[in-house]
N, C-alpha and C positions, 0 to 999 in steps of 0.2 A: 504494500500500500504506500501511497505517496502523501506527503503533507505539505501544504503551501504555507509559507510564513509571510504574513502581510503586516506591514507596520503603518494608525492612524492616522481628521480632516482633516494630516496630516496632515488631520487628520487628519484628525483629527482629527466633529469637526467633527483613538485609538481610537486608538488607537484607538475612533473612534476612534466606533469606533465609531459618537459618535458617535455620532451617533451615539449614540448611546452605546451600546456595545457595538456600535456601528463603526463603519469606516469613518472617515474624518470629515465632518462638515466644514467646508471652507468659508462659509459666510459668517462664521463665528470667530470671536477672538480666542475662544478656548475650544480646541478640537476634541471630538469624542474619541474613545478608544477604537482601534482598528481591529483588534483581536488577532488570534493566531489560528491559522488553518482556514483561510478564506478561499474563495473559489477561483474561477477562471480569470479574474481581474485582480486589482489591487485595492478595491474599496468594497465591492460586494462580497459578502461572506457565503461560503458553501456549508452544507451540513456535514462535511467530512470530519472524522475524528481520528486521533492517533491510536495505534494498537496499544494494548496494555503494556506498560513498562517502557514505552518509547517516548522520546521527547523531541523538541525542536527549539531553536533559538534563532534570532536574527535582528537586523537593524533596518529601520525605515526612515527615510528623509523626505519631508514634504515641504515644498517651496510654493508659497502663494503670493502672487502679486495683485494687490487691489488696484482699482482705478484710482488715478491721482487727481485729487481735488486741490485747487489752489488755496493758499492761506486765506485769501479774501473770501473764497466760497465757504470755507469752514467757519470763518468769523460771521458771515452773513447768516448762516444757519443758526448760530448761537444767538445772534441778535433777534432772530425770529422765534426764540424759545426752544431750539433743538440743540442739545449738547452733542456736537458732532466731533469726529476725530478721523485721522487717516494715518497710515504708515507707508514707508517706502516698500517694504515687503515683510512677510512673516515666514518664519522657519520653524518646523516642528521635527525634531530628531528624536526617535523613540527606540528603545531597546526592549525586547520582550522574549518570553519563553513560554513553552507549553509542555504539558505532560499528560500521557494517557493513563488515567486511573483504571479504566476498563476499556474494552474494545468500543464501547458506546459512549463513554464519558471522558471528555478532555477538559482540563483546567488550564488557564493561561493568565499571565500577568504582563503588563506593559507600562513602562515608565518613560514619559517624554521629557525632553529638554526644549524649552520654548525661547524663541528670540523674536523680538519685534524691532525693526530698525526705523529710525526717523519718526517716532510717534509724536504727533502734534494734535492738539485739541483746543477747543474753545468752549467756555462755560460762562454763562451770564454776561456775554458780550466781551469776555477777555480771552485773548488768544495766547497760547503758551506752547513752546517747543519742549517736549518732555524727554527727548533723547532716545536712547536705545534701552530696551527692557529685556532682560534674559534671566533664566533660572530653571531649576527643576520644576516640572509640572505635577499634576495629580496622577497617582497610580490607579490603573484600571485592573480589576480582577474579574475574570469571566469564567463561566462554565458552559460547556456545550454538550447536550445529550442527544445522540442520534438514534432515530427510529427508522428501520427499513420500511419503505413505503411501496414495495413491489419491484418488479423487474425494471432495472434501469432508472430507478427513482429512489431518493432518500429525503428524509425530513429531519430537522433538528430544532430543539428548543434551546435558546441561549439566554442566560441570565447572569447578573453580576452586580458589581457596585464600583463606583468611583470613589477613591479614598483621598481626603484632602492632605496630600503630602507636599504640595507646592507652596512656595513662599507667597504671602499676601501682604508683605511689608516693604515692597520696593517704593522708592521715593523719587520725586522729580528733581531736576538740578537745583530747584529752589528749596528743597528739603521737605516738600509736602508729600504725604502718602498718596500714591496713585489710587484711582478708583479700582474696584475689584475686577472689573472686566478687562483692565489693562495689566493685571498682575499675572505672574506665571501660574499661580494656583488660584483656586476659588474659595477654599475654606469650607466647602459643602460636601456632604455625603449624598451621592446621587445613585438611586437604584436604576438598574438597566434590565430591559426585557425585550426579547425579539425571537425571530424564527428564521430558518433558512431552508431552501428546497433546492435539490439538484436533480437535473434531468439530462437525458441524452437524446438528441434528435439527429440520427444519421451520423455524420462526421463532426457535428457541432455539439459541444457540451454547454449546458445552460445552468447558471446559478442565479437564484433569486433570494433576496434577503430583505427583511424589514426590522428595524430596531428603534426603540424609544428610550429616552433618558429623562427621568424626572429630576429637576434641579431642586436641591434642598437649600435651606437658608445658609448662606456662607458669610464671609468676612464683611465687616462694615454694614451689617444689616442688609446685605444684598442677596437677592435670589435671582440668579440668571435664568433666562427663559428655558423651558423644556425644549427637547430636541428630538426630531425624528429624521431618519434617513432610510430610504429604500431604493432598490435598484435591481437591474438585471445585467448579467455578464454573459457574453457569448464567446467561446474560445474554441480553437482548433489546434491540435498538436501535430507538429511536423518532426521529421527526423527518425531516429531508430525506434522501432516498436519495442514495447515493454515485453518481458518474458511472460509466458502464458500464466504462470502461477500468481501473477499480480492481478489477475482478473477474478479473484475470489470475492466473497461477500463484503470484505472490508476495503476493497480497492475501488477508488473513484477516479476515473480519468479526469485530468484537469487539476489535480493536486500539485503542489509545487515541488515537494521533495520526497524521494523514496525513503521509507523508514528503514530499509535494509540496504544501505549504500553499497555493500559488497556485491549486490545483485544488479546494480545499475549497468546496462549494457554499453553505455557511452554517453552521448549527449543528445538532447532533444530541445526543441524550442516551441513555444506556443505563441500564437497571435491571438489577441483578445480585444473586445470592444465592450465598454461599460456605458450604461445609461443610468444615471442616478438622480433621485430627487431629494432635496434637503429642505427642512423647515425648522425654524427657531422661533419660539414664542417671545413675548415681550418680557423684559426684566423688571424687577421691583426693587426699589431702594427704600428702606424704612417703611414698607407697605405701599409706597406710591408707585404706580405703574408708569414706566417710561414709554410713552406712546410711540416714539419714533425709533424704538429698538426692535430687533428681530427681523424676520423676512423669510423668503423662500427662493429656491433656485433649481434649475434643471441643468445637469452637466452631461457631456459626452466625453469619453476618454478612451482613445485607442492606445494599445500598448503591446509589449512583447516580453517574454520570459525565456531565459536560457537556463537549462539544467545540465550541469556538467561537473564531473569529479566530486559528486556528493554535495555540491553547492548550487544555489539558485540565485540568479541575477534577474531582476525585473525592473521595468520602467514604464510609466504611462504619462501622457500629457492631456490634461483636462481643460476644456473650455466651456463656458456657460452657453447653453442654447437659449436660455431664458432665465431672467432673475428679476425679482421684485424685493429689493433690500430697502428697508426703511431708512430714513435719511441720516440717522445718527451714525450708521456704518456706510462705508463706500461699497460700490459694486465690486465684483472681482473680474479680473482680466484673464488669468491663467493659473493653472495649478500643475506643478511637476512633482511626480512621486518616484522615488528610487528605493529599491529594497534588495537586501542580500540576506539569505537564510541558509540554515543547515539543519538537517534532522539527524538524530542519533538513536 
Protein backbone atom coordinates (compact mmCIF):
# COMPACT_ATOMS: atom_id res chain seq x y z
CA UNK A 1 0.00 0.00 0.00
CA UNK A 2 1.11 3.56 -0.63
CA UNK A 3 0.64 6.62 1.53
CA UNK A 4 0.74 10.21 0.39
CA UNK A 5 2.16 12.89 2.64
CA UNK A 6 0.46 16.25 2.11
CA UNK A 7 1.41 19.36 4.03
CA UNK A 8 -1.56 22.58 4.93
CA UNK A 9 -3.92 26.56 3.39
CA UNK A 10 -0.64 26.20 3.23
CA UNK A 11 -2.41 25.64 4.09
CA UNK A 12 -3.36 25.87 5.51
CA UNK A 13 -6.19 27.43 5.39
CA UNK A 14 -2.95 22.00 7.65
CA UNK A 15 -2.24 21.42 7.60
CA UNK A 16 -5.35 22.49 6.83
CA UNK A 17 -6.12 21.30 6.62
CA UNK A 18 -8.13 23.70 7.09
CA UNK A 19 -9.79 23.55 6.61
CA UNK A 20 -10.21 22.39 9.28
CA UNK A 21 -8.71 19.08 9.09
CA UNK A 22 -8.61 20.26 5.73
CA UNK A 23 -6.18 21.33 3.33
CA UNK A 24 -5.20 24.85 3.69
CA UNK A 25 -7.60 27.64 3.06
CA UNK A 26 -5.66 30.45 1.45
CA UNK A 27 -8.16 33.25 2.04
CA UNK A 28 -7.39 33.15 5.78
CA UNK A 29 -4.50 34.56 7.78
CA UNK A 30 -4.38 31.22 9.64
CA UNK A 31 -4.28 28.15 7.45
CA UNK A 32 -6.04 24.94 8.44
CA UNK A 33 -4.22 21.63 8.83
CA UNK A 34 -3.55 19.69 5.67
CA UNK A 35 -3.39 16.26 7.20
CA UNK A 36 -1.28 13.25 6.35
CA UNK A 37 -2.32 10.74 3.72
CA UNK A 38 -4.26 12.88 1.30
CA UNK A 39 -5.35 11.86 -2.14
CA UNK A 40 -4.46 12.56 -5.74
CA UNK A 41 -3.62 16.21 -5.12
CA UNK A 42 -2.07 18.36 -2.41
CA UNK A 43 -5.18 19.84 -0.80
CA UNK A 44 -7.99 17.30 -1.18
CA UNK A 45 -7.75 14.42 1.31
CA UNK A 46 -8.33 10.78 0.37
CA UNK A 47 -9.79 8.05 2.61
CA UNK A 48 -6.55 6.04 2.50
CA UNK A 49 -4.91 4.92 5.75
CA UNK A 50 -1.53 3.45 6.66
CA UNK A 51 -1.02 -0.22 7.41
CA UNK A 52 -0.77 -1.08 11.09
CA UNK A 53 2.65 -0.25 12.53
CA UNK A 54 3.77 1.84 9.55
CA UNK A 55 4.37 5.56 9.48
CA UNK A 56 5.06 8.55 7.28
CA UNK A 57 6.63 11.96 7.64
CA UNK A 58 7.23 14.96 5.45
CA UNK A 59 7.43 18.71 4.91
CA UNK A 60 5.05 21.05 3.09
CA UNK A 61 5.68 24.64 1.98
CA UNK A 62 2.83 26.89 0.87
CA UNK A 63 3.44 30.34 -0.61
CA UNK A 64 0.42 32.61 -1.07
CA UNK A 65 0.57 35.99 -2.77
CA UNK A 66 -2.43 38.25 -2.10
CA UNK A 67 -3.57 41.01 -4.39
CA UNK A 68 -1.71 44.20 -3.59
CA UNK A 69 -3.68 47.19 -2.32
CA UNK A 70 -2.04 50.58 -2.05
CA UNK A 71 -1.49 52.24 1.30
CA UNK A 72 -4.03 54.87 0.28
CA UNK A 73 -6.63 52.18 -0.49
CA UNK A 74 -6.12 50.53 2.91
CA UNK A 75 -6.40 53.89 4.66
CA UNK A 76 -9.56 54.76 2.71
CA UNK A 77 -11.18 51.49 3.87
CA UNK A 78 -10.26 52.32 7.46
CA UNK A 79 -11.80 55.77 7.16
CA UNK A 80 -14.96 54.04 5.92
CA UNK A 81 -15.05 51.94 9.10
CA UNK A 82 -13.32 48.80 7.77
CA UNK A 83 -10.11 47.70 9.53
CA UNK A 84 -8.21 46.50 6.46
CA UNK A 85 -4.75 45.00 6.00
CA UNK A 86 -2.40 43.56 3.37
CA UNK A 87 0.86 41.64 3.14
CA UNK A 88 3.48 41.23 0.42
CA UNK A 89 3.18 37.45 0.74
CA UNK A 90 2.41 34.69 3.27
CA UNK A 91 4.43 31.50 3.82
CA UNK A 92 3.36 28.41 5.75
CA UNK A 93 6.06 25.75 6.23
CA UNK A 94 4.79 22.66 8.07
CA UNK A 95 6.35 19.43 9.28
CA UNK A 96 4.14 16.45 10.04
CA UNK A 97 3.97 12.73 10.68
CA UNK A 98 1.41 9.93 10.66
CA UNK A 99 1.18 6.44 12.17
CA UNK A 100 -1.07 3.48 11.43
CA UNK A 101 -2.72 2.34 14.67
CA UNK A 102 -4.63 -0.36 12.75
CA UNK A 103 -5.17 -1.03 9.05
CA UNK A 104 -8.21 1.24 9.22
CA UNK A 105 -7.12 3.93 11.70
CA UNK A 106 -4.33 6.45 11.13
CA UNK A 107 -3.39 9.32 13.44
CA UNK A 108 -1.34 12.34 12.36
CA UNK A 109 0.14 15.58 13.64
CA UNK A 110 1.27 18.72 11.82
CA UNK A 111 3.12 21.77 13.17
CA UNK A 112 3.43 24.88 10.97
CA UNK A 113 5.86 27.76 10.88
CA UNK A 114 4.16 30.96 9.74
CA UNK A 115 5.66 34.04 8.11
CA UNK A 116 3.91 37.17 6.81
CA UNK A 117 6.05 39.75 5.05
CA UNK A 118 5.28 43.43 4.76
CA UNK A 119 2.19 43.47 6.98
CA UNK A 120 0.48 46.85 6.88
CA UNK A 121 -2.87 47.81 8.30
CA UNK A 122 -5.14 50.74 9.09
CA UNK A 123 -7.52 51.09 12.01
CA UNK A 124 -9.70 54.04 13.00
CA UNK A 125 -8.22 56.11 10.18
CA UNK A 126 -4.58 55.49 11.20
CA UNK A 127 -2.21 53.65 8.84
CA UNK A 128 0.71 51.62 10.21
CA UNK A 129 3.47 49.45 8.76
CA UNK A 130 3.67 46.42 11.07
CA UNK A 131 6.70 44.77 9.45
CA UNK A 132 7.28 41.02 9.19
CA UNK A 133 5.54 38.56 11.51
CA UNK A 134 6.81 34.99 11.97
CA UNK A 135 6.77 32.12 14.44
CA UNK A 136 5.54 28.63 15.27
CA UNK A 137 1.83 28.18 14.56
CA UNK A 138 -0.86 25.95 16.05
CA UNK A 139 -0.45 22.16 16.16
CA UNK A 140 -3.11 20.06 14.39
CA UNK A 141 -3.93 16.53 15.59
CA UNK A 142 -6.06 14.35 13.29
CA UNK A 143 -7.45 10.82 13.18
CA UNK A 144 -8.77 9.10 10.05
CA UNK A 145 -10.91 5.93 10.17
CA UNK A 146 -11.40 4.15 6.83
CA UNK A 147 -14.45 2.06 5.97
CA UNK A 148 -14.41 -0.07 2.76
CA UNK A 149 -17.36 1.03 0.64
CA UNK A 150 -17.35 -1.62 -2.09
CA UNK A 151 -15.25 -2.53 -5.11
CA UNK A 152 -13.03 0.37 -6.14
CA UNK A 153 -14.41 2.73 -3.49
CA UNK A 154 -13.45 3.74 0.05
CA UNK A 155 -14.85 6.11 2.66
CA UNK A 156 -13.25 7.64 5.76
CA UNK A 157 -14.34 9.78 8.68
CA UNK A 158 -11.80 12.40 9.80
CA UNK A 159 -11.74 14.16 13.16
CA UNK A 160 -9.32 16.04 15.34
CA UNK A 161 -8.43 19.26 17.07
CA UNK A 162 -6.21 22.31 16.60
CA UNK A 163 -4.08 22.96 19.70
CA UNK A 164 -3.02 26.54 20.58
CA UNK A 165 0.77 26.06 20.47
CA UNK A 166 1.54 29.20 18.45
CA UNK A 167 2.62 32.57 19.81
CA UNK A 168 -0.06 35.22 20.34
CA UNK A 169 2.20 37.98 21.68
CA UNK A 170 4.02 39.34 18.63
CA UNK A 171 4.28 43.14 18.66
CA UNK A 172 4.48 45.90 16.10
CA UNK A 173 7.61 48.08 15.65
CA UNK A 174 5.89 50.58 17.96
CA UNK A 175 5.62 47.95 20.70
CA UNK A 176 1.86 47.35 20.44
CA UNK A 177 0.54 43.80 20.55
CA UNK A 178 -0.73 42.71 17.13
CA UNK A 179 -4.32 41.61 16.67
CA UNK A 180 -4.92 37.87 16.97
CA UNK A 181 -5.58 37.39 13.25
CA UNK A 182 -2.03 38.65 12.56
CA UNK A 183 -0.34 36.44 15.19
CA UNK A 184 1.39 33.11 14.34
CA UNK A 185 -1.05 31.35 16.69
CA UNK A 186 -4.70 31.90 17.62
CA UNK A 187 -4.90 30.88 21.29
CA UNK A 188 -8.01 28.76 20.60
CA UNK A 189 -8.87 25.06 20.71
CA UNK A 190 -10.71 24.25 17.46
CA UNK A 191 -12.57 20.95 16.86
CA UNK A 192 -12.28 19.45 13.36
CA UNK A 193 -14.63 17.06 11.56
CA UNK A 194 -14.87 15.82 7.99
CA UNK A 195 -15.03 12.93 5.56
CA UNK A 196 -13.28 11.69 2.42
CA UNK A 197 -14.23 9.40 -0.47
CA UNK A 198 -12.00 7.64 -3.00
CA UNK A 199 -13.19 6.25 -6.36
CA UNK A 200 -11.65 4.85 -9.53
CA UNK A 201 -13.04 5.66 -12.98
CA UNK A 202 -11.04 3.84 -15.63
CA UNK A 203 -7.52 5.29 -15.67
CA UNK A 204 -8.50 8.25 -13.48
CA UNK A 205 -8.47 8.17 -9.68
CA UNK A 206 -10.92 10.45 -7.90
CA UNK A 207 -10.66 11.81 -4.35
CA UNK A 208 -13.31 13.98 -2.68
CA UNK A 209 -13.20 15.52 0.78
CA UNK A 210 -15.12 17.95 2.95
CA UNK A 211 -13.92 19.35 6.29
CA UNK A 212 -15.16 21.84 8.85
CA UNK A 213 -13.33 23.64 11.67
CA UNK A 214 -15.16 25.29 14.56
CA UNK A 215 -13.18 28.26 15.88
CA UNK A 216 -13.06 28.56 19.65
CA UNK A 217 -12.43 31.67 21.72
CA UNK A 218 -8.76 32.60 21.47
CA UNK A 219 -6.35 35.31 22.51
CA UNK A 220 -7.50 38.89 23.14
CA UNK A 221 -11.16 37.81 23.31
CA UNK A 222 -11.02 36.96 19.60
CA UNK A 223 -12.97 34.16 17.95
CA UNK A 224 -11.82 33.75 14.35
CA UNK A 225 -14.44 32.62 11.85
CA UNK A 226 -15.33 28.96 11.37
CA UNK A 227 -13.89 27.39 8.22
CA UNK A 228 -14.96 24.88 5.62
CA UNK A 229 -13.07 23.42 2.69
CA UNK A 230 -14.18 20.82 0.18
CA UNK A 231 -12.94 19.66 -3.16
CA UNK A 232 -12.30 17.03 -5.79
CA UNK A 233 -8.95 15.79 -7.12
CA UNK A 234 -8.48 13.85 -10.37
CA UNK A 235 -5.18 12.03 -10.86
CA UNK A 236 -3.51 9.64 -13.29
CA UNK A 237 -0.35 7.61 -12.71
CA UNK A 238 2.39 7.27 -15.31
CA UNK A 239 5.59 5.23 -15.22
CA UNK A 240 6.40 1.78 -13.89
CA UNK A 241 3.39 -0.25 -12.79
CA UNK A 242 3.15 -1.36 -9.18
CA UNK A 243 3.64 -5.04 -8.27
CA UNK A 244 0.47 -7.13 -8.22
CA UNK A 245 0.58 -7.68 -4.44
CA UNK A 246 -0.08 -3.97 -3.92
CA UNK A 247 -3.57 -4.37 -5.31
CA UNK A 248 -4.92 -5.91 -2.11
CA UNK A 249 -7.71 -4.47 0.06
CA UNK A 250 -5.42 -1.90 1.71
CA UNK A 251 -3.92 -0.51 -1.51
CA UNK A 252 -5.39 2.62 -3.05
CA UNK A 253 -3.88 3.86 -6.29
CA UNK A 254 -3.04 7.53 -6.04
CA UNK A 255 -1.38 7.37 -2.62
CA UNK A 256 1.93 9.14 -2.40
CA UNK A 257 4.40 6.67 -0.89
CA UNK A 258 4.76 2.90 -0.73
CA UNK A 259 4.63 1.68 2.86
CA UNK A 260 7.09 -1.04 1.86
CA UNK A 261 9.87 0.93 0.14
CA UNK A 262 11.88 -2.21 -0.55
CA UNK A 263 9.17 -3.35 -2.95
CA UNK A 264 9.11 -0.15 -4.99
CA UNK A 265 9.98 -1.10 -8.60
CA UNK A 266 11.56 2.22 -9.55
CA UNK A 267 9.94 5.58 -10.13
CA UNK A 268 6.46 6.74 -11.10
CA UNK A 269 4.84 10.10 -11.48
CA UNK A 270 1.29 11.36 -11.21
CA UNK A 271 -0.42 14.27 -12.91
CA UNK A 272 -3.36 15.71 -10.98
CA UNK A 273 -5.94 18.48 -11.03
CA UNK A 274 -7.73 19.84 -7.97
CA UNK A 275 -10.87 21.94 -7.75
CA UNK A 276 -11.50 23.23 -4.21
CA UNK A 277 -13.97 25.54 -2.52
CA UNK A 278 -13.20 27.48 0.67
CA UNK A 279 -15.36 29.42 3.10
CA UNK A 280 -14.46 31.40 6.22
CA UNK A 281 -17.03 32.96 8.57
CA UNK A 282 -16.82 36.37 10.19
CA UNK A 283 -14.63 36.80 13.24
CA UNK A 284 -15.75 38.21 16.60
CA UNK A 285 -13.72 40.41 18.93
CA UNK A 286 -15.08 40.82 22.48
CA UNK A 287 -18.42 39.58 21.17
CA UNK A 288 -18.64 42.13 18.34
CA UNK A 289 -18.93 40.72 14.81
CA UNK A 290 -16.40 42.08 12.30
CA UNK A 291 -18.76 42.48 9.34
CA UNK A 292 -16.00 42.96 6.76
CA UNK A 293 -14.13 39.74 7.67
CA UNK A 294 -14.37 36.26 6.12
CA UNK A 295 -15.22 35.24 2.56
CA UNK A 296 -15.29 32.41 0.06
CA UNK A 297 -13.31 31.29 -2.97
CA UNK A 298 -13.09 28.63 -5.68
CA UNK A 299 -9.59 27.44 -6.66
CA UNK A 300 -8.16 25.28 -9.44
CA UNK A 301 -4.70 23.75 -9.01
CA UNK A 302 -2.87 21.51 -11.52
CA UNK A 303 0.20 19.66 -10.27
CA UNK A 304 2.48 16.64 -10.44
CA UNK A 305 4.10 14.16 -8.08
CA UNK A 306 7.29 12.11 -8.53
CA UNK A 307 7.82 8.95 -6.46
CA UNK A 308 11.40 7.65 -6.55
CA UNK A 309 13.85 5.99 -4.18
CA UNK A 310 11.35 5.79 -1.34
CA UNK A 311 10.67 9.55 -1.49
CA UNK A 312 7.84 11.61 -2.90
CA UNK A 313 8.20 15.10 -4.41
CA UNK A 314 5.07 17.06 -5.32
CA UNK A 315 4.14 20.54 -6.51
CA UNK A 316 0.97 22.38 -7.47
CA UNK A 317 0.08 25.89 -8.59
CA UNK A 318 -3.33 27.20 -7.57
CA UNK A 319 -5.21 30.18 -8.99
CA UNK A 320 -8.66 31.44 -7.95
CA UNK A 321 -11.42 30.86 -10.47
CA UNK A 322 -13.78 32.97 -8.38
CA UNK A 323 -13.56 34.69 -5.00
CA UNK A 324 -15.63 36.96 -2.83
CA UNK A 325 -13.39 38.05 0.05
CA UNK A 326 -14.80 40.70 2.36
CA UNK A 327 -12.87 43.95 2.33
CA UNK A 328 -10.82 43.63 5.52
CA UNK A 329 -8.77 40.97 3.69
CA UNK A 330 -7.30 41.27 0.19
CA UNK A 331 -8.15 38.90 -2.64
CA UNK A 332 -5.58 36.24 -3.54
CA UNK A 333 -3.59 36.02 -6.78
CA UNK A 334 -1.71 32.71 -6.60
CA UNK A 335 -0.82 29.82 -4.28
CA UNK A 336 2.23 27.57 -4.76
CA UNK A 337 2.55 24.34 -2.75
CA UNK A 338 5.62 22.10 -2.54
CA UNK A 339 5.85 18.85 -0.55
CA UNK A 340 8.45 16.18 0.19
CA UNK A 341 7.56 12.97 2.03
CA UNK A 342 8.80 9.54 3.05
CA UNK A 343 7.00 6.47 4.40
CA UNK A 344 8.53 3.82 6.66
